[in-house]
C-alpha positions in Angstrom: 2.6 14.2 20.9 2.2 17.0 23.7 2.4 16.4 27.3 -1.5 16.7 27.3 -1.6 13.5 25.3 0.1 11.8 28.3 -2.5 12.7 30.9 -2.0 9.5 33.5 1.7 9.7 33.0 1.6 13.4 33.7 -0.9 12.9 36.7 1.4 10.4 38.3 4.8 12.4 38.0 2.7 15.4 39.2 0.5 14.0 42.5 2.6 10.8 43.4 5.1 12.3 45.4 5.3 10.0 48.9 4.1 6.7 50.6 2.2 4.2 48.5 1.9 6.7 45.8 5.7 7.3 45.5 6.5 3.3 45.5 4.1 3.4 42.4 5.7 6.4 40.6 9.3 4.8 41.2 8.0 1.3 40.1 6.4 2.7 37.0 9.5 4.5 35.9 11.8 1.7 36.6 9.6 -0.8 34.6 9.7 1.7 31.9 13.4 2.1 31.9 13.7 -1.5 32.1 11.6 -2.4 28.9 12.6 0.6 26.9 16.5 -0.4 27.0 15.6 -4.0 25.9 14.3 -6.0 28.8 11.4 -8.3 29.3 8.7 -8.4 32.2 7.3 -11.3 33.6 4.0 -11.1 35.7 2.6 -13.1 38.4 -0.8 -12.6 39.1 -2.9 -14.1 42.2 -6.2 -12.9 43.4 -9.5 -12.4 41.4 -7.8 -10.2 38.9 -9.8 -11.8 35.8 -13.3 -11.3 37.3 -12.1 -7.9 38.4 -11.6 -7.1 34.6 -7.7 -6.5 34.8 -7.8 -7.5 31.2 -9.0 -4.4 30.0 -5.6 -2.8 30.5 -3.6 -6.2 30.7 -4.6 -7.3 27.0 -3.3 -4.0 25.8 -0.1 -4.2 27.4 0.4 -7.9 26.2 -0.4 -6.8 22.6 1.9 -3.6 22.8 4.8 -5.9 24.2 4.9 -4.7 28.0 4.6 -8.4 29.3 6.6 -10.9 28.3 5.4 -13.9 30.4 3.0 -14.8 33.0 2.3 -17.0 36.1 -1.3 -17.1 36.8 -3.3 -19.2 39.3 -5.9 -21.7 37.4 -8.9 -19.2 38.6 -7.4 -16.2 36.6 -6.7 -18.3 33.6 -10.2 -19.7 33.3 -12.0 -16.3 34.2 -10.2 -14.4 31.6 -12.2 -17.1 29.3 -15.3 -16.5 31.5 -15.5 -12.8 31.1 -15.1 -13.4 27.2 -18.3 -16.0 26.8 -20.8 -15.0 29.9 -19.5 -11.3 30.2 -23.5 -9.9 30.1 -24.8 -12.9 32.4 -22.5 -11.5 35.4 -24.0 -9.7 38.1 -22.5 -6.7 40.3 -23.4 -6.7 44.1 -22.0 -3.2 45.1 -23.5 -3.6 48.5 -21.9 -6.9 49.1 -20.6 -5.5 52.6 -24.1 -5.5 53.8 -25.2 -8.8 52.6 -26.1 -11.3 55.3 -26.1 -15.1 55.0 -29.5 -15.5 53.6 -28.7 -13.1 50.8 -25.9 -15.0 49.7 -27.9 -18.2 49.8 -30.0 -16.4 47.5 -27.6 -15.8 45.0 -26.3 -19.3 45.3 -29.8 -20.4 44.5 -29.8 -18.2 41.2 -26.9 -20.3 40.3 -24.2 -17.3 40.6 -21.0 -17.6 42.5 -20.2 -14.2 44.3 -16.3 -12.9 43.8 -16.6 -9.7 46.2 -19.0 -7.4 44.3 -19.7 -9.4 41.1 -20.4 -12.7 40.4 -19.6 -15.6 37.8 -22.6 -17.3 36.3 -23.0 -21.0 36.7 -24.7 -21.9 33.3 -23.2 -19.3 31.1 -19.7 -19.5 32.1 -18.6 -23.0 33.8 -21.1 -25.2 31.9 -20.8 -23.5 28.8 -17.1 -24.0 28.6 -17.4 -27.5 30.0 -19.2 -28.3 26.8 -16.1 -27.1 24.8 -13.0 -28.5 27.1 -14.2 -31.8 27.9 -14.3 -33.2 24.5 -10.6 -31.8 24.1 -9.7 -33.5 27.4 -11.3 -36.7 26.1 -9.7 -36.6 22.6 -6.2 -36.2 24.6 -7.0 -39.1 26.9 -8.0 -41.4 23.6 -4.6 -40.4 22.1 -2.6 -40.4 24.8 -1.5 -36.7 24.4 -0.2 -34.6 27.3 -0.2 -31.0 27.5 0.4 -28.2 30.1 -2.8 -26.8 31.7 -3.0 -23.5 29.8 -2.2 -25.1 26.3 -5.8 -26.5 26.5 -7.1 -22.8 27.3 -4.9 -21.6 24.6 -6.5 -23.8 21.9 -9.9 -23.2 23.2 -9.8 -19.4 23.0 -8.5 -19.5 19.5 -10.9 -21.6 18.0 -14.0 -20.5 19.8 -16.3 -18.9 17.5 -16.5 -15.1 17.3 -20.5 -15.6 17.8 -19.6 -16.9 21.3 -18.3 -13.7 22.4 -20.2 -11.6 25.1 -17.2 -9.7 26.4 -15.0 -7.7 24.4 -12.1 -9.7 22.8 -9.9 -6.9 23.0 -10.0 -6.8 26.9 -9.3 -10.6 27.0 -5.8 -11.1 28.4 -6.0 -14.9 27.7 -6.7 -14.3 24.0 -3.6 -12.1 23.4 -1.2 -14.4 25.2 -2.6 -17.1 23.2 -2.1 -15.3 19.9 1.5 -14.6 21.2 2.3 -17.9 22.4 3.4 -16.4 25.6 5.4 -18.3 28.1 2.9 -19.2 31.1 2.7 -21.5 34.0 -0.1 -22.0 36.0 0.9 -23.6 39.4 -1.6 -25.2 41.6 -4.0 -25.2 38.7 -5.9 -28.1 40.6 -7.3 -25.7 42.8 -9.6 -23.9 40.5 -13.4 -24.6 39.2 -12.0 -26.3 36.0 -9.3 -28.1 37.9 -12.0 -29.7 39.9 -14.2 -30.4 36.9 -11.3 -32.1 35.4 -10.9 -34.2 38.5 -14.2 -35.4 38.5 -13.8 -36.7 35.1 -10.8 -38.4 36.0 -12.5 -40.2 39.1 -15.2 -41.5 36.7 -12.6 -42.8 34.4 -13.7 -40.5 31.4 -10.2 -38.6 31.2 -6.9 -39.7 32.1 -5.1 -37.5 34.7 -1.9 -37.8 32.8 -3.2 -35.7 29.6 -2.3 -32.4 32.2 1.3 -32.3 32.6 1.9 -31.6 36.5 3.8 -28.7 38.3 7.0 -30.4 38.6 6.7 -30.6 34.5 6.2 -26.9 34.5 9.1 -25.9 36.5 11.3 -28.1 34.6 10.0 -26.3 31.3 10.1 -23.0 33.0 14.2 -23.5 33.3 14.5 -23.3 29.5 11.8 -20.2 29.4 13.6 -18.4 32.0 16.6 -18.6 30.4 15.1 -17.2 27.2 13.4 -14.5 28.9 16.5 -13.5 30.9 18.5 -13.0 27.6 20.2 -9.8 26.9 19.2 -6.9 29.3 17.1 -9.6 32.0 13.7 -10.0 32.8 12.0 -8.5 35.8 9.3 -9.7 38.0 5.9 -7.9 38.5 3.8 -9.6 41.3 0.1 -8.9 42.0 -0.8 -10.5 45.4 1.0 -13.6 47.1 0.5 -17.2 47.1 1.8 -19.8 44.7 1.3 -17.6 41.6 4.5 -15.9 42.8 6.5 -18.2 45.1 6.3 -20.9 42.2 8.1 -18.9 39.5 10.5 -16.5 41.4 12.2 -19.8 42.7 13.7 -20.5 39.0 16.6 -18.4 39.6 18.0 -20.0 43.0 17.1 -23.6 41.5 18.8 -23.1 38.3 21.6 -22.0 40.4 21.9 -24.7 43.1 19.7 -27.4 41.7 21.1 -27.3 38.1 24.0 -25.9 38.9 24.0 -23.7 36.0 24.8 -20.2 35.6 21.8 -17.9 35.6 20.8 -14.1 35.6 19.0 -12.6 38.6 15.5 -11.4 38.5 16.2 -7.7 36.7 13.5 -6.1 38.6 10.6 -6.7 41.3 7.7 -4.9 42.1 5.1 -6.3 44.5 1.3 -4.9 44.8 -0.6 -6.3 47.5 -3.0 -5.1 50.2 -1.7 -7.6 53.0 1.5 -6.5 54.6 4.4 -8.5 53.6 5.8 -9.8 56.7 5.0 -12.2 59.3 4.8 -15.0 57.1 1.8 -13.7 55.6 0.0 -14.8 52.6 1.5 -11.8 50.4 4.7 -13.3 50.8 8.3 -12.1 52.0 9.7 -9.0 51.6 12.2 -8.0 48.7 15.0 -7.9 51.3 14.6 -11.5 52.4 14.4 -12.6 48.9 18.3 -11.8 49.1 18.7 -14.5 51.5 17.2 -17.1 49.2 19.1 -15.7 46.0 16.1 -14.7 44.2 17.1 -11.0 44.3 20.5 -9.1 44.8 20.9 -6.0 46.5 21.1 -4.0 43.3 18.0 -5.2 41.8 15.2 -2.3 41.7 12.7 -3.4 44.4 9.4 -2.0 45.1 6.5 -2.7 47.2 3.1 -1.1 46.8 0.5 -1.8 49.7 -2.5 -0.9 48.0 -5.2 -2.4 46.0 -4.0 -3.9 42.5 -7.3 -3.4 40.8 -6.6 0.5 41.6 -3.0 0.6 41.0 -2.2 -1.6 38.1 -4.8 0.1 35.5 -3.1 3.3 36.2 0.4 2.1 36.0 -0.4 0.2 32.7 -2.2 3.0 31.1 0.9 5.1 31.9 3.2 2.4 30.4 1.0 2.4 27.2 1.2 6.0 26.8 5.2 6.0 27.2 5.2 2.9 24.8 2.8 5.0 22.3 5.3 8.1 22.4 8.7 7.4 23.9 10.3 10.6 23.1 7.5 12.6 24.7 7.3 10.2 27.8 11.0 10.5 28.5 11.3 14.3 28.0 8.2 14.8 30.6 10.1 12.3 32.9 13.0 14.1 32.6 11.1 17.5 33.2 9.9 16.0 36.4 13.1 14.6 37.7 14.8 17.9 37.7 
């Protein structure tokens, strides 16, 4: 493979020299160095990345072994499924910055739920999935079964008939994660559309709240998952956005060390992409240096902060990593050439 067949990698190496571009390049190269030496990578995904169709590059990355575990919001979990079953019913609104309150009221009346410049269709997404998942909840309630929140969606997406697909299944990260039984945590899943729907069925007595395992149970289980992931070369932490999707899983290291009083490997890599500055207690979270004081990272952990839009940066990084994975010898040679 010639370097011309590594176009995104070559573009980044050639052009990304300073500022956030340099951070992107360095984070990419460190990511590749880690996984190509046998390390694993755990992703934290906040925001509305599934609605933004990040699955186009996220699914192939899972498929090729570049991603080994996930922490996602309940919204990102369900919205990956929505994109699969209702893709053609979505509407885009590129002029959303100029909308009035009346414009958004019209969108509401069309039974669309706007997410920045796109929208989720109420009937084709929410209500269509509700018809499938609610019987699963009711069946679990009748049998007294208990599962983690994502396990219901893992089962649902694998039993879904292909005739129900409107989106590209090759671009559905949830399907890829389910096929590979990737370890996943969904902290705060109650704060999602289907978290609300589930609560309504619990309130009416149609479902038992206990069929969905709690966040505490997620963390109790994650101690073991982290031990598995960190075996060997270790596991890195790749974070999109801030909030609970990132804060919840990264705490497993100090909790294992101080609360469980067991030896634990630190995270082997850290990168965060956010367009909100990591300071002043902002939603984007603490800077990597501050995480050292909480024993989540160490002074030798490769650390990167990219202050940019993840919908721009992540597809570039993943595409370059997929090129590296496809031909590691050519990629390593190109990287070495640009380091001279």
